[in-house]
PQR file of N, CA, C, O and H, with PARSE charges and radii, in Angstrom:
ATOM      1  N   MET A   1      80.180 231.159 -71.529 -0.4000 1.5000
ATOM      2  CA  MET A   1      79.219 231.460 -70.484 -0.0000 2.0000
ATOM      3  C   MET A   1      78.348 232.625 -70.954  0.5500 1.7000
ATOM      4  O   MET A   1      78.839 233.599 -71.524 -0.5500 1.4000
ATOM      5  N   VAL A   2      77.083 232.503 -70.708 -0.4000 1.5000
ATOM      6  CA  VAL A   2      76.127 233.545 -71.055 -0.0000 2.0000
ATOM      7  C   VAL A   2      76.188 234.631 -69.983  0.5500 1.7000
ATOM      8  O   VAL A   2      76.219 234.330 -68.790 -0.5500 1.4000
ATOM      9  H   VAL A   2      76.685 231.712 -70.245  0.4000 1.0000
ATOM     10  N   LYS A   3      76.206 235.883 -70.407 -0.4000 1.5000
ATOM     11  CA  LYS A   3      76.288 236.988 -69.462 -0.0000 2.0000
ATOM     12  C   LYS A   3      75.122 236.926 -68.470  0.5500 1.7000
ATOM     13  O   LYS A   3      73.965 236.764 -68.858 -0.5500 1.4000
ATOM     14  H   LYS A   3      76.182 236.127 -71.377  0.4000 1.0000
ATOM     15  N   GLY A   4      75.451 237.056 -67.195 -0.4000 1.5000
ATOM     16  CA  GLY A   4      74.436 237.016 -66.147 -0.0000 2.0000
ATOM     17  C   GLY A   4      74.129 235.628 -65.623  0.5500 1.7000
ATOM     18  O   GLY A   4      73.393 235.489 -64.647 -0.5500 1.4000
ATOM     19  H   GLY A   4      76.391 237.188 -66.880  0.4000 1.0000
ATOM     20  N   SER A   5      74.675 234.599 -66.247 -0.4000 1.5000
ATOM     21  CA  SER A   5      74.420 233.238 -65.768 -0.0000 2.0000
ATOM     22  C   SER A   5      75.503 232.843 -64.761  0.5500 1.7000
ATOM     23  O   SER A   5      76.606 233.390 -64.790 -0.5500 1.4000
ATOM     24  H   SER A   5      75.273 234.712 -67.041  0.4000 1.0000
ATOM     25  N   PRO A   6      75.191 231.894 -63.868 -0.5600 1.5000
ATOM     26  CA  PRO A   6      76.194 231.466 -62.895  0.2800 2.0000
ATOM     27  C   PRO A   6      77.373 230.793 -63.598  0.5500 1.7000
ATOM     28  O   PRO A   6      77.202 230.246 -64.687 -0.5500 1.4000
ATOM     29  N   PRO A   7      78.543 230.821 -63.010 -0.5600 1.5000
ATOM     30  CA  PRO A   7      79.708 230.186 -63.629  0.2800 2.0000
ATOM     31  C   PRO A   7      79.544 228.668 -63.705  0.5500 1.7000
ATOM     32  O   PRO A   7      78.778 228.077 -62.945 -0.5500 1.4000
ATOM     33  N   ALA A   8      80.267 228.053 -64.624 -0.4000 1.5000
ATOM     34  CA  ALA A   8      80.229 226.596 -64.767 -0.0000 2.0000
ATOM     35  C   ALA A   8      80.602 225.950 -63.434  0.5500 1.7000
ATOM     36  O   ALA A   8      81.524 226.406 -62.759 -0.5500 1.4000
ATOM     37  H   ALA A   8      80.890 228.533 -65.242  0.4000 1.0000
ATOM     38  N   GLY A   9      79.907 224.919 -63.064 -0.4000 1.5000
ATOM     39  CA  GLY A   9      80.172 224.204 -61.816 -0.0000 2.0000
ATOM     40  C   GLY A   9      79.427 224.759 -60.613  0.5500 1.7000
ATOM     41  O   GLY A   9      79.462 224.169 -59.533 -0.5500 1.4000
ATOM     42  H   GLY A   9      79.157 224.549 -63.612  0.4000 1.0000
ATOM     43  N   HIS A  10      78.760 225.877 -60.790 -0.4000 1.5000
ATOM     44  CA  HIS A  10      78.037 226.513 -59.678 -0.0000 2.0000
ATOM     45  C   HIS A  10      77.043 225.554 -59.030  0.5500 1.7000
ATOM     46  O   HIS A  10      77.008 225.424 -57.807 -0.5500 1.4000
ATOM     47  H   HIS A  10      78.731 226.356 -61.667  0.4000 1.0000
ATOM     48  N   GLU A  11      76.243 224.890 -59.844 -0.4000 1.5000
ATOM     49  CA  GLU A  11      75.208 223.991 -59.313 -0.0000 2.0000
ATOM     50  C   GLU A  11      75.833 222.810 -58.573  0.5500 1.7000
ATOM     51  O   GLU A  11      75.325 222.396 -57.531 -0.5500 1.4000
ATOM     52  H   GLU A  11      76.271 224.996 -60.838  0.4000 1.0000
ATOM     53  N   PHE A  12      76.932 222.263 -59.102 -0.4000 1.5000
ATOM     54  CA  PHE A  12      77.603 221.146 -58.433 -0.0000 2.0000
ATOM     55  C   PHE A  12      78.123 221.583 -57.065  0.5500 1.7000
ATOM     56  O   PHE A  12      77.934 220.876 -56.075 -0.5500 1.4000
ATOM     57  H   PHE A  12      77.344 222.600 -59.949  0.4000 1.0000
ATOM     58  N   ILE A  13      78.775 222.739 -57.006 -0.4000 1.5000
ATOM     59  CA  ILE A  13      79.311 223.233 -55.737 -0.0000 2.0000
ATOM     60  C   ILE A  13      78.165 223.500 -54.760  0.5500 1.7000
ATOM     61  O   ILE A  13      78.270 223.165 -53.580 -0.5500 1.4000
ATOM     62  H   ILE A  13      78.929 223.313 -57.810  0.4000 1.0000
ATOM     63  N   ARG A  14      77.080 224.097 -55.237 -0.4000 1.5000
ATOM     64  CA  ARG A  14      75.927 224.378 -54.377 -0.0000 2.0000
ATOM     65  C   ARG A  14      75.368 223.084 -53.783  0.5500 1.7000
ATOM     66  O   ARG A  14      75.122 222.997 -52.580 -0.5500 1.4000
ATOM     67  H   ARG A  14      76.995 224.370 -56.195  0.4000 1.0000
ATOM     68  N   ARG A  15      75.172 222.085 -54.638 -0.4000 1.5000
ATOM     69  CA  ARG A  15      74.643 220.792 -54.169 -0.0000 2.0000
ATOM     70  C   ARG A  15      75.599 220.132 -53.178  0.5500 1.7000
ATOM     71  O   ARG A  15      75.170 219.580 -52.164 -0.5500 1.4000
ATOM     72  H   ARG A  15      75.373 222.155 -55.615  0.4000 1.0000
ATOM     73  N   THR A  16      76.888 220.193 -53.476 -0.4000 1.5000
ATOM     74  CA  THR A  16      77.875 219.560 -52.601 -0.0000 2.0000
ATOM     75  C   THR A  16      77.886 220.221 -51.230  0.5500 1.7000
ATOM     76  O   THR A  16      77.892 219.536 -50.207 -0.5500 1.4000
ATOM     77  H   THR A  16      77.236 220.641 -54.300  0.4000 1.0000
ATOM     78  N   MET A  17      77.888 221.552 -51.206 -0.4000 1.5000
ATOM     79  CA  MET A  17      77.898 222.259 -49.930 -0.0000 2.0000
ATOM     80  C   MET A  17      76.618 221.996 -49.133  0.5500 1.7000
ATOM     81  O   MET A  17      76.659 221.867 -47.910 -0.5500 1.4000
ATOM     82  H   MET A  17      77.883 222.109 -52.036  0.4000 1.0000
ATOM     83  N   LYS A  18      75.496 221.918 -49.826 -0.4000 1.5000
ATOM     84  CA  LYS A  18      74.224 221.625 -49.161 -0.0000 2.0000
ATOM     85  C   LYS A  18      74.246 220.210 -48.564  0.5500 1.7000
ATOM     86  O   LYS A  18      73.809 220.008 -47.430 -0.5500 1.4000
ATOM     87  H   LYS A  18      75.463 222.022 -50.820  0.4000 1.0000
ATOM     88  N   ALA A  19      74.750 219.239 -49.322 -0.4000 1.5000
ATOM     89  CA  ALA A  19      74.825 217.860 -48.837 -0.0000 2.0000
ATOM     90  C   ALA A  19      75.796 217.744 -47.659  0.5500 1.7000
ATOM     91  O   ALA A  19      75.516 217.032 -46.695 -0.5500 1.4000
ATOM     92  H   ALA A  19      75.105 219.403 -50.243  0.4000 1.0000
ATOM     93  N   LEU A  20      76.942 218.445 -47.731 -0.4000 1.5000
ATOM     94  CA  LEU A  20      77.893 218.428 -46.617 -0.0000 2.0000
ATOM     95  C   LEU A  20      77.279 219.071 -45.373  0.5500 1.7000
ATOM     96  O   LEU A  20      77.508 218.606 -44.257 -0.5500 1.4000
ATOM     97  H   LEU A  20      77.169 219.024 -48.514  0.4000 1.0000
ATOM     98  N   GLY A  21      76.509 220.129 -45.559 -0.4000 1.5000
ATOM     99  CA  GLY A  21      75.838 220.776 -44.432 -0.0000 2.0000
ATOM    100  C   GLY A  21      74.837 219.853 -43.764  0.5500 1.7000
ATOM    101  O   GLY A  21      74.714 219.831 -42.539 -0.5500 1.4000
ATOM    102  H   GLY A  21      76.323 220.507 -46.466  0.4000 1.0000
ATOM    103  N   ALA A  22      74.122 219.090 -44.580 -0.4000 1.5000
ATOM    104  CA  ALA A  22      73.151 218.142 -44.031 -0.0000 2.0000
ATOM    105  C   ALA A  22      73.871 217.041 -43.241  0.5500 1.7000
ATOM    106  O   ALA A  22      73.408 216.637 -42.174 -0.5500 1.4000
ATOM    107  H   ALA A  22      74.222 219.107 -45.575  0.4000 1.0000
ATOM    108  N   GLN A  23      75.011 216.555 -43.771 -0.4000 1.5000
ATOM    109  CA  GLN A  23      75.795 215.537 -43.060 -0.0000 2.0000
ATOM    110  C   GLN A  23      76.308 216.114 -41.743  0.5500 1.7000
ATOM    111  O   GLN A  23      76.280 215.439 -40.715 -0.5500 1.4000
ATOM    112  H   GLN A  23      75.387 216.883 -44.637  0.4000 1.0000
ATOM    113  N   ASP A  24      76.771 217.345 -41.772 -0.4000 1.5000
ATOM    114  CA  ASP A  24      77.249 218.021 -40.568 -0.0000 2.0000
ATOM    115  C   ASP A  24      76.162 218.036 -39.502  0.5500 1.7000
ATOM    116  O   ASP A  24      76.422 217.751 -38.333 -0.5500 1.4000
ATOM    117  H   ASP A  24      76.794 217.894 -42.608  0.4000 1.0000
ATOM    118  N   ASP A  25      74.955 218.367 -39.911 -0.4000 1.5000
ATOM    119  CA  ASP A  25      73.833 218.412 -38.965 -0.0000 2.0000
ATOM    120  C   ASP A  25      73.560 217.030 -38.363  0.5500 1.7000
ATOM    121  O   ASP A  25      73.325 216.903 -37.162 -0.5500 1.4000
ATOM    122  H   ASP A  25      74.745 218.599 -40.861  0.4000 1.0000
ATOM    123  N   LEU A  26      73.595 216.002 -39.211 -0.4000 1.5000
ATOM    124  CA  LEU A  26      73.350 214.638 -38.722 -0.0000 2.0000
ATOM    125  C   LEU A  26      74.420 214.187 -37.731  0.5500 1.7000
ATOM    126  O   LEU A  26      74.109 213.608 -36.690 -0.5500 1.4000
ATOM    127  H   LEU A  26      73.787 216.106 -40.187  0.4000 1.0000
ATOM    128  N   ILE A  27      75.677 214.457 -38.063 -0.4000 1.5000
ATOM    129  CA  ILE A  27      76.779 214.057 -37.179 -0.0000 2.0000
ATOM    130  C   ILE A  27      76.717 214.833 -35.872  0.5500 1.7000
ATOM    131  O   ILE A  27      76.984 214.276 -34.808 -0.5500 1.4000
ATOM    132  H   ILE A  27      75.930 214.927 -38.908  0.4000 1.0000
ATOM    133  N   THR A  28      76.368 216.112 -35.942 -0.4000 1.5000
ATOM    134  CA  THR A  28      76.265 216.944 -34.743 -0.0000 2.0000
ATOM    135  C   THR A  28      75.253 216.344 -33.771  0.5500 1.7000
ATOM    136  O   THR A  28      75.519 216.251 -32.572 -0.5500 1.4000
ATOM    137  H   THR A  28      76.151 216.565 -36.806  0.4000 1.0000
ATOM    138  N   VAL A  29      74.101 215.939 -34.282 -0.4000 1.5000
ATOM    139  CA  VAL A  29      73.064 215.349 -33.434 -0.0000 2.0000
ATOM    140  C   VAL A  29      73.485 213.957 -32.975  0.5500 1.7000
ATOM    141  O   VAL A  29      73.386 213.631 -31.792 -0.5500 1.4000
ATOM    142  H   VAL A  29      73.885 216.015 -35.255  0.4000 1.0000
ATOM    143  N   ARG A  30      73.955 213.137 -33.915 -0.4000 1.5000
ATOM    144  CA  ARG A  30      74.339 211.758 -33.608 -0.0000 2.0000
ATOM    145  C   ARG A  30      75.398 211.685 -32.518  0.5500 1.7000
ATOM    146  O   ARG A  30      75.324 210.842 -31.624 -0.5500 1.4000
ATOM    147  H   ARG A  30      74.036 213.402 -34.876  0.4000 1.0000
ATOM    148  N   ASP A  31      76.395 212.584 -32.596 -0.4000 1.5000
ATOM    149  CA  ASP A  31      77.523 212.542 -31.662 -0.0000 2.0000
ATOM    150  C   ASP A  31      77.390 213.544 -30.513  0.5500 1.7000
ATOM    151  O   ASP A  31      78.346 213.771 -29.772 -0.5500 1.4000
ATOM    152  H   ASP A  31      76.456 213.269 -33.322  0.4000 1.0000
ATOM    153  N   SER A  32      76.199 214.146 -30.366 -0.4000 1.5000
ATOM    154  CA  SER A  32      75.921 215.110 -29.290 -0.0000 2.0000
ATOM    155  C   SER A  32      76.969 216.225 -29.235  0.5500 1.7000
ATOM    156  O   SER A  32      77.512 216.535 -28.175 -0.5500 1.4000
ATOM    157  H   SER A  32      75.423 213.962 -30.968  0.4000 1.0000
ATOM    158  N   LEU A  33      77.237 216.815 -30.395 -0.4000 1.5000
ATOM    159  CA  LEU A  33      78.201 217.912 -30.496 -0.0000 2.0000
ATOM    160  C   LEU A  33      77.472 219.253 -30.507  0.5500 1.7000
ATOM    161  O   LEU A  33      76.262 219.312 -30.722 -0.5500 1.4000
ATOM    162  H   LEU A  33      76.795 216.563 -31.256  0.4000 1.0000
ATOM    163  N   THR A  34      78.214 220.311 -30.275 -0.4000 1.5000
ATOM    164  CA  THR A  34      77.663 221.658 -30.377 -0.0000 2.0000
ATOM    165  C   THR A  34      77.852 222.129 -31.810  0.5500 1.7000
ATOM    166  O   THR A  34      78.966 222.092 -32.332 -0.5500 1.4000
ATOM    167  H   THR A  34      79.197 220.262 -30.099  0.4000 1.0000
ATOM    168  N   LYS A  35      76.782 222.570 -32.446 -0.4000 1.5000
ATOM    169  CA  LYS A  35      76.845 222.986 -33.845 -0.0000 2.0000
ATOM    170  C   LYS A  35      77.903 224.077 -34.028  0.5500 1.7000
ATOM    171  O   LYS A  35      77.951 225.051 -33.277 -0.5500 1.4000
ATOM    172  H   LYS A  35      75.877 222.601 -32.021  0.4000 1.0000
ATOM    173  N   HIS A  36      78.741 223.890 -35.035 -0.4000 1.5000
ATOM    174  CA  HIS A  36      79.822 224.816 -35.400 -0.0000 2.0000
ATOM    175  C   HIS A  36      80.893 224.957 -34.319  0.5500 1.7000
ATOM    176  O   HIS A  36      81.685 225.899 -34.364 -0.5500 1.4000
ATOM    177  H   HIS A  36      78.702 223.098 -35.645  0.4000 1.0000
ATOM    178  N   ARG A  37      80.933 224.058 -33.367 -0.4000 1.5000
ATOM    179  CA  ARG A  37      81.934 224.142 -32.300 -0.0000 2.0000
ATOM    180  C   ARG A  37      82.532 222.754 -32.013  0.5500 1.7000
ATOM    181  O   ARG A  37      82.751 222.394 -30.856 -0.5500 1.4000
ATOM    182  H   ARG A  37      80.290 223.293 -33.331  0.4000 1.0000
ATOM    183  N   TRP A  38      82.786 221.997 -33.055 -0.4000 1.5000
ATOM    184  CA  TRP A  38      83.371 220.677 -32.858 -0.0000 2.0000
ATOM    185  C   TRP A  38      84.807 220.824 -32.369  0.5500 1.7000
ATOM    186  O   TRP A  38      85.551 221.651 -32.896 -0.5500 1.4000
ATOM    187  H   TRP A  38      82.608 222.289 -33.994  0.4000 1.0000
ATOM    188  N   PRO A  39      85.211 220.041 -31.373 -0.5600 1.5000
ATOM    189  CA  PRO A  39      86.614 220.064 -30.962  0.2800 2.0000
ATOM    190  C   PRO A  39      87.519 219.617 -32.121  0.5500 1.7000
ATOM    191  O   PRO A  39      87.105 218.833 -32.975 -0.5500 1.4000
ATOM    192  N   GLU A  40      88.734 220.118 -32.138 -0.4000 1.5000
ATOM    193  CA  GLU A  40      89.690 219.805 -33.213 -0.0000 2.0000
ATOM    194  C   GLU A  40      89.869 218.300 -33.388  0.5500 1.7000
ATOM    195  O   GLU A  40      89.897 217.812 -34.518 -0.5500 1.4000
ATOM    196  H   GLU A  40      89.070 220.755 -31.445  0.4000 1.0000
ATOM    197  N   ARG A  41      89.988 217.565 -32.302 -0.4000 1.5000
ATOM    198  CA  ARG A  41      90.195 216.108 -32.398 -0.0000 2.0000
ATOM    199  C   ARG A  41      89.011 215.425 -33.081  0.5500 1.7000
ATOM    200  O   ARG A  41      89.198 214.424 -33.774 -0.5500 1.4000
ATOM    201  H   ARG A  41      89.964 217.961 -31.384  0.4000 1.0000
ATOM    202  N   VAL A  42      87.803 215.944 -32.898 -0.4000 1.5000
ATOM    203  CA  VAL A  42      86.615 215.382 -33.539 -0.0000 2.0000
ATOM    204  C   VAL A  42      86.598 215.751 -35.028  0.5500 1.7000
ATOM    205  O   VAL A  42      86.249 214.924 -35.870 -0.5500 1.4000
ATOM    206  H   VAL A  42      87.651 216.756 -32.335  0.4000 1.0000
ATOM    207  N   GLN A  43      86.973 216.991 -35.348 -0.4000 1.5000
ATOM    208  CA  GLN A  43      86.996 217.424 -36.742 -0.0000 2.0000
ATOM    209  C   GLN A  43      87.916 216.553 -37.592  0.5500 1.7000
ATOM    210  O   GLN A  43      87.633 216.310 -38.765 -0.5500 1.4000
ATOM    211  H   GLN A  43      87.256 217.663 -34.664  0.4000 1.0000
ATOM    212  N   ARG A  44      89.003 216.090 -37.011 -0.4000 1.5000
ATOM    213  CA  ARG A  44      90.024 215.346 -37.760 -0.0000 2.0000
ATOM    214  C   ARG A  44      89.828 213.829 -37.754  0.5500 1.7000
ATOM    215  O   ARG A  44      90.668 213.100 -38.281 -0.5500 1.4000
ATOM    216  H   ARG A  44      89.233 216.287 -36.058  0.4000 1.0000
ATOM    217  N   LYS A  45      88.745 213.352 -37.174 -0.4000 1.5000
ATOM    218  CA  LYS A  45      88.508 211.908 -37.108 -0.0000 2.0000
ATOM    219  C   LYS A  45      88.370 211.310 -38.515  0.5500 1.7000
ATOM    220  O   LYS A  45      87.540 211.772 -39.299 -0.5500 1.4000
ATOM    221  H   LYS A  45      88.063 213.945 -36.745  0.4000 1.0000
ATOM    222  N   PRO A  46      89.159 210.308 -38.836 -0.5600 1.5000
ATOM    223  CA  PRO A  46      89.047 209.657 -40.149  0.2800 2.0000
ATOM    224  C   PRO A  46      87.672 209.026 -40.385  0.5500 1.7000
ATOM    225  O   PRO A  46      87.281 208.798 -41.530 -0.5500 1.4000
ATOM    226  N   SER A  47      86.951 208.751 -39.320 -0.4000 1.5000
ATOM    227  CA  SER A  47      85.620 208.151 -39.482 -0.0000 2.0000
ATOM    228  C   SER A  47      84.657 209.089 -40.202  0.5500 1.7000
ATOM    229  O   SER A  47      83.637 208.634 -40.718 -0.5500 1.4000
ATOM    230  H   SER A  47      87.269 208.937 -38.390  0.4000 1.0000
ATOM    231  N   HIS A  48      84.954 210.383 -40.249 -0.4000 1.5000
ATOM    232  CA  HIS A  48      84.094 211.337 -40.950 -0.0000 2.0000
ATOM    233  C   HIS A  48      84.323 211.322 -42.467  0.5500 1.7000
ATOM    234  O   HIS A  48      83.506 211.849 -43.222 -0.5500 1.4000
ATOM    235  H   HIS A  48      85.783 210.753 -39.830  0.4000 1.0000
ATOM    236  N   ASP A  49      85.419 210.728 -42.907 -0.4000 1.5000
ATOM    237  CA  ASP A  49      85.722 210.702 -44.344 -0.0000 2.0000
ATOM    238  C   ASP A  49      84.598 210.047 -45.154  0.5500 1.7000
ATOM    239  O   ASP A  49      84.182 210.565 -46.190 -0.5500 1.4000
ATOM    240  H   ASP A  49      86.082 210.300 -42.293  0.4000 1.0000
ATOM    241  N   LYS A  50      84.121 208.913 -44.668 -0.4000 1.5000
ATOM    242  CA  LYS A  50      83.060 208.203 -45.385 -0.0000 2.0000
ATOM    243  C   LYS A  50      81.805 209.077 -45.485  0.5500 1.7000
ATOM    244  O   LYS A  50      81.164 209.125 -46.535 -0.5500 1.4000
ATOM    245  H   LYS A  50      84.459 208.492 -43.826  0.4000 1.0000
ATOM    246  N   ASP A  51      81.458 209.759 -44.408 -0.4000 1.5000
ATOM    247  CA  ASP A  51      80.290 210.646 -44.420 -0.0000 2.0000
ATOM    248  C   ASP A  51      80.467 211.762 -45.449  0.5500 1.7000
ATOM    249  O   ASP A  51      79.533 212.089 -46.181 -0.5500 1.4000
ATOM    250  H   ASP A  51      81.979 209.720 -43.555  0.4000 1.0000
ATOM    251  N   MET A  52      81.658 212.341 -45.502 -0.4000 1.5000
ATOM    252  CA  MET A  52      81.903 213.429 -46.459 -0.0000 2.0000
ATOM    253  C   MET A  52      81.823 212.927 -47.902  0.5500 1.7000
ATOM    254  O   MET A  52      81.215 213.578 -48.752 -0.5500 1.4000
ATOM    255  H   MET A  52      82.417 212.076 -44.907  0.4000 1.0000
ATOM    256  N   TRP A  53      82.430 211.776 -48.179 -0.4000 1.5000
ATOM    257  CA  TRP A  53      82.382 211.245 -49.549 -0.0000 2.0000
ATOM    258  C   TRP A  53      80.972 210.838 -49.938  0.5500 1.7000
ATOM    259  O   TRP A  53      80.591 210.965 -51.101 -0.5500 1.4000
ATOM    260  H   TRP A  53      82.923 211.247 -47.489  0.4000 1.0000
ATOM    261  N   ASN A  54      80.191 210.349 -48.982 -0.4000 1.5000
ATOM    262  CA  ASN A  54      78.781 210.040 -49.275 -0.0000 2.0000
ATOM    263  C   ASN A  54      78.016 211.304 -49.643  0.5500 1.7000
ATOM    264  O   ASN A  54      77.151 211.269 -50.519 -0.5500 1.4000
ATOM    265  H   ASN A  54      80.501 210.246 -48.037  0.4000 1.0000
ATOM    266  N   ALA A  55      78.319 212.411 -48.990 -0.4000 1.5000
ATOM    267  CA  ALA A  55      77.669 213.679 -49.322 -0.0000 2.0000
ATOM    268  C   ALA A  55      78.032 214.119 -50.734  0.5500 1.7000
ATOM    269  O   ALA A  55      77.173 214.589 -51.479 -0.5500 1.4000
ATOM    270  H   ALA A  55      79.020 212.440 -48.278  0.4000 1.0000
ATOM    271  N   VAL A  56      79.299 213.969 -51.105 -0.4000 1.5000
ATOM    272  CA  VAL A  56      79.723 214.328 -52.470 -0.0000 2.0000
ATOM    273  C   VAL A  56      79.036 213.413 -53.481  0.5500 1.7000
ATOM    274  O   VAL A  56      78.571 213.877 -54.522 -0.5500 1.4000
ATOM    275  H   VAL A  56      79.998 213.587 -50.499  0.4000 1.0000
ATOM    276  N   ALA A  57      78.971 212.123 -53.183 -0.4000 1.5000
ATOM    277  CA  ALA A  57      78.288 211.183 -54.081 -0.0000 2.0000
ATOM    278  C   ALA A  57      76.819 211.545 -54.233  0.5500 1.7000
ATOM    279  O   ALA A  57      76.262 211.435 -55.326 -0.5500 1.4000
ATOM    280  H   ALA A  57      79.349 211.746 -52.338  0.4000 1.0000
ATOM    281  N   GLN A  58      76.195 211.968 -53.159 -0.4000 1.5000
ATOM    282  CA  GLN A  58      74.788 212.391 -53.205 -0.0000 2.0000
ATOM    283  C   GLN A  58      74.637 213.601 -54.124  0.5500 1.7000
ATOM    284  O   GLN A  58      73.672 213.689 -54.884 -0.5500 1.4000
ATOM    285  H   GLN A  58      76.647 212.057 -52.272  0.4000 1.0000
ATOM    286  N   ALA A  59      75.580 214.523 -54.056 -0.4000 1.5000
ATOM    287  CA  ALA A  59      75.530 215.716 -54.920 -0.0000 2.0000
ATOM    288  C   ALA A  59      75.688 215.343 -56.388  0.5500 1.7000
ATOM    289  O   ALA A  59      75.150 216.020 -57.264 -0.5500 1.4000
ATOM    290  H   ALA A  59      76.363 214.452 -53.439  0.4000 1.0000
ATOM    291  N   CYS A  60      76.419 214.272 -56.657 -0.4000 1.5000
ATOM    292  CA  CYS A  60      76.665 213.829 -58.040 -0.0000 2.0000
ATOM    293  C   CYS A  60      75.561 212.919 -58.574  0.5500 1.7000
ATOM    294  O   CYS A  60      75.526 212.635 -59.772 -0.5500 1.4000
ATOM    295  H   CYS A  60      76.856 213.722 -55.945  0.4000 1.0000
ATOM    296  N   ALA A  61      74.672 212.466 -57.721 -0.4000 1.5000
ATOM    297  CA  ALA A  61      73.697 211.447 -58.105 -0.0000 2.0000
ATOM    298  C   ALA A  61      72.688 211.926 -59.140  0.5500 1.7000
ATOM    299  O   ALA A  61      72.236 211.137 -59.970 -0.5500 1.4000
ATOM    300  H   ALA A  61      74.700 212.697 -56.748  0.4000 1.0000
ATOM    301  N   ARG A  62      72.329 213.200 -59.105 -0.4000 1.5000
ATOM    302  CA  ARG A  62      71.372 213.737 -60.059 -0.0000 2.0000
ATOM    303  C   ARG A  62      72.118 214.426 -61.187  0.5500 1.7000
ATOM    304  O   ARG A  62      73.172 215.023 -60.966 -0.5500 1.4000
ATOM    305  H   ARG A  62      72.696 213.841 -58.430  0.4000 1.0000
ATOM    306  N   PRO A  63      71.575 214.346 -62.402 -0.5600 1.5000
ATOM    307  CA  PRO A  63      72.233 215.025 -63.528  0.2800 2.0000
ATOM    308  C   PRO A  63      72.301 216.535 -63.292  0.5500 1.7000
ATOM    309  O   PRO A  63      71.385 217.138 -62.732 -0.5500 1.4000
ATOM    310  N   LEU A  64      73.399 217.119 -63.732 -0.4000 1.5000
ATOM    311  CA  LEU A  64      73.565 218.566 -63.632 -0.0000 2.0000
ATOM    312  C   LEU A  64      73.131 219.217 -64.934  0.5500 1.7000
ATOM    313  O   LEU A  64      73.257 218.613 -65.999 -0.5500 1.4000
ATOM    314  H   LEU A  64      74.143 216.629 -64.187  0.4000 1.0000
ATOM    315  N   PRO A  65      72.620 220.446 -64.864 -0.5600 1.5000
ATOM    316  CA  PRO A  65      72.227 221.133 -66.100  0.2800 2.0000
ATOM    317  C   PRO A  65      73.459 221.435 -66.955  0.5500 1.7000
ATOM    318  O   PRO A  65      74.535 221.731 -66.437 -0.5500 1.4000
ATOM    319  N   LEU A  66      73.280 221.355 -68.252 -0.4000 1.5000
ATOM    320  CA  LEU A  66      74.357 221.689 -69.169 -0.0000 2.0000
ATOM    321  C   LEU A  66      74.447 223.201 -69.305  0.5500 1.7000
ATOM    322  O   LEU A  66      73.429 223.891 -69.349 -0.5500 1.4000
ATOM    323  H   LEU A  66      72.406 221.114 -68.673  0.4000 1.0000
ATOM    324  N   THR A  67      75.678 223.713 -69.372 -0.4000 1.5000
ATOM    325  CA  THR A  67      75.878 225.142 -69.598 -0.0000 2.0000
ATOM    326  C   THR A  67      76.653 225.324 -70.882  0.5500 1.7000
ATOM    327  O   THR A  67      77.393 224.438 -71.311 -0.5500 1.4000
ATOM    328  H   THR A  67      76.505 223.153 -69.336  0.4000 1.0000
ATOM    329  N   GLU A  68      76.476 226.478 -71.486 -0.4000 1.5000
ATOM    330  CA  GLU A  68      77.178 226.761 -72.735 -0.0000 2.0000
ATOM    331  C   GLU A  68      78.513 227.391 -72.458  0.5500 1.7000
ATOM    332  O   GLU A  68      79.253 227.703 -73.391 -0.5500 1.4000
ATOM    333  H   GLU A  68      75.876 227.197 -71.137  0.4000 1.0000
TER
END
């Protein structure tokens, strides 16, 4: 790693978190939920698994920069 550069995987994690945040926003609106205040039973719904994996796939869809 070059001094002062972000650690390896930084861009992947950033993209993944951004994509998950966007999915969160869509589900919040779609299901008429309060942002950041989902009930526990809603948080644990298996139906959200597909949405989360789609967000991860979206983060992986573009090539990541190579680091030394």
